[in-house]
C-alpha positions in Angstrom: 4.7 -11.7 41.2 6.1 -11.0 37.6 8.5 -13.4 36.1 12.0 -12.2 35.4 12.8 -12.5 31.6 15.7 -14.7 30.8 17.5 -12.7 28.1 19.9 -15.4 27.2 17.1 -17.9 26.7 15.1 -15.5 24.7 18.1 -14.8 22.5 18.8 -18.4 21.9 15.2 -19.0 20.8 15.2 -15.9 18.5 18.3 -17.4 16.8 16.6 -20.8 16.6 13.5 -19.3 15.1 15.5 -17.3 12.6 17.5 -20.5 11.7 14.2 -22.3 10.9 13.0 -19.5 8.7 16.1 -19.9 6.5 16.0 -23.7 6.4 13.8 -25.8 4.2 13.2 -28.6 6.7 9.9 -29.2 8.4 9.4 -28.0 12.0 9.3 -31.6 13.0 12.6 -32.5 11.4 14.2 -29.2 12.6 13.2 -29.8 16.2 14.2 -33.4 16.2 17.8 -32.7 15.0 18.1 -30.2 17.8 16.3 -32.2 20.4 13.7 -29.5 20.9 10.2 -30.5 21.8 7.8 -29.4 18.9 5.4 -28.0 21.3 8.2 -25.8 22.9 9.1 -24.5 19.3 5.7 -23.3 18.7 5.3 -21.8 22.1 8.3 -19.6 21.7 7.3 -18.8 18.2 4.0 -17.4 19.5 5.6 -15.8 22.4 8.3 -13.9 20.6 5.8 -12.9 17.9 3.4 -11.6 20.4 6.2 -9.6 22.1 7.2 -8.2 18.7 3.8 -7.0 18.0 3.4 -5.4 21.4 6.8 -3.6 21.1 5.8 -2.3 17.6 2.6 -0.8 19.0 4.3 1.0 21.7 6.8 2.7 19.3 5.7 6.0 18.1 4.6 6.0 14.6 6.3 8.3 12.1 4.4 11.6 11.6 2.5 11.7 8.2 4.4 12.8 5.3 2.6 15.7 3.3 3.3 16.5 -0.3 2.2 19.6 -2.2 -0.8 19.1 -4.3 -1.8 21.3 -7.2 -5.6 21.2 -7.8 -6.5 22.7 -11.2 -9.3 25.3 -11.0 -12.2 24.2 -13.2 -13.1 26.7 -15.7 -16.9 27.2 -16.5 -17.8 25.4 -19.7 -20.7 24.3 -21.8 -21.1 21.5 -23.9 -22.4 21.9 -27.5 -23.8 18.9 -29.3 -23.5 19.0 -32.9 -26.3 17.3 -35.0 -23.5 14.7 -35.9 -23.4 13.6 -32.3 -20.0 15.3 -31.7 -19.8 17.0 -28.4 -17.7 20.2 -28.4 -16.9 21.6 -24.8 -16.6 25.4 -24.9 -14.7 27.0 -22.0 -14.8 30.7 -21.0 -12.4 32.7 -23.2 -12.4 30.4 -26.2 -11.4 32.2 -29.4 -14.6 32.8 -31.4 -12.6 32.3 -34.7 -11.3 28.9 -33.6 -14.9 27.9 -32.6 -16.2 28.8 -36.1 -13.5 26.8 -37.6 -14.3 23.7 -35.6 -18.0 23.9 -36.4 -17.2 24.6 -40.0 -15.0 21.4 -40.2 -17.9 19.5 -38.6 -20.3 20.8 -41.3 -17.9 19.7 -44.1 -17.6 16.3 -42.5 -21.4 15.9 -42.6 -21.7 16.8 -46.3 
């Protein structure tokens, strides 16, 4: 036969445990001042923590949130390695005059 939960007792222990979280005293000192056996404090702490974890598992989780993502399409390219070691990546549709100017500048740098 299942035990009946005593909501008042459980509420009292929840308040005591919360009170301990906000205090700076040791568990032993906290319990001694309230005439609570230390083993009972830890028993309720475990029990209510377990119940909280079980309740959290039972609650439906939020549906995943989706955000729009834009993925740039990679354009075909080739890497041209100049004798100086400089690498120039040339993509489709590059202006030939621009490319000539880049290699011209590299030639001048070498001289």
